[in-house]
C-alpha positions as CSV (number, residue, x, y, z in Angstrom):
1,M,-51.6,105.0,76.2
2,S,-52.4,101.5,75.4
3,S,-55.4,103.6,73.3
4,Y,-52.6,104.3,70.8
5,S,-51.7,100.4,70.2
6,L,-55.4,99.7,69.4
7,L,-55.3,102.3,66.6
8,Q,-51.6,101.0,65.2
9,A,-53.2,97.7,65.1
10,M,-56.6,98.6,63.1
11,T,-54.6,101.0,60.9
12,G,-50.7,100.0,61.1
13,V,-49.8,103.3,61.1
14,R,-46.2,103.9,62.0
15,Y,-44.0,106.7,62.1
16,D,-39.7,106.3,61.7
17,A,-38.2,109.5,62.7
18,V,-34.7,108.5,62.1
19,T,-35.5,108.0,58.8
20,S,-38.9,110.2,57.9
21,T,-40.5,107.1,57.1
22,L,-44.2,106.5,57.3
23,Y,-46.1,102.7,57.0
24,I,-49.4,102.8,56.5
25,N,-50.7,98.8,56.8
26,P,-54.7,98.9,57.5
27,R,-56.4,96.3,58.8
28,I,-59.4,97.7,57.2
29,K,-60.0,97.7,53.2
30,G,-61.4,101.4,51.8
31,D,-61.0,105.1,52.8
32,F,-60.2,105.4,56.4
33,R,-59.1,108.7,58.1
34,S,-56.6,108.2,61.6
35,F,-55.1,110.3,64.2
36,L,-50.9,110.2,64.9
37,A,-48.9,111.8,67.0
38,T,-45.6,112.5,67.0
39,E,-42.3,114.1,69.4
40,G,-42.5,116.8,67.0
41,G,-46.9,117.8,65.9
42,F,-49.5,115.6,65.6
43,G,-51.9,115.1,62.7
44,T,-54.6,112.5,61.2
45,V,-53.6,110.7,58.2
46,G,-55.1,107.6,56.5
47,V,-56.3,106.3,53.5
48,K,-58.2,108.4,50.4
49,N,-59.1,106.8,47.0
50,G,-55.5,104.8,48.0
51,K,-53.2,106.8,48.0
52,P,-51.6,108.1,51.3
53,F,-52.1,111.5,52.9
54,L,-50.8,113.1,55.9
55,E,-52.2,116.6,56.8
56,V,-50.3,117.5,60.1
57,R,-52.5,119.4,62.5
58,Q,-49.9,120.3,65.0
59,G,-46.1,121.3,65.1
60,E,-44.4,119.6,62.4
61,I,-43.9,115.6,60.9
62,P,-41.1,115.6,57.8
63,V,-42.0,112.6,56.0
64,G,-39.6,111.3,53.4
65,K,-40.8,107.9,52.1
66,V,-44.8,106.6,52.5
67,V,-44.8,102.6,52.2
68,L,-47.9,101.7,51.9
69,S,-48.6,98.2,52.1
70,G,-45.2,96.7,51.9
71,H,-45.0,99.3,48.9
72,A,-42.6,102.1,48.9
73,R,-44.4,105.6,48.0
74,P,-42.5,108.6,47.6
75,F,-44.0,111.3,49.5
């Protein structure tokens, strides 16, 4: 479990299942990709060319809104 906190600290990725919101507030500059695991599924999440992305590999991760560095975006 402690390794997940390191990922969250570096990438700023947090998923709120109650509001179906994906928060991304990266501490690293530029593009990045990281692992994301939730109760309903897992996959990769990150930023590419300044835009957030989520690639679900198994299960479901319902996302209605993405907040990238404090700015809400429809998803």
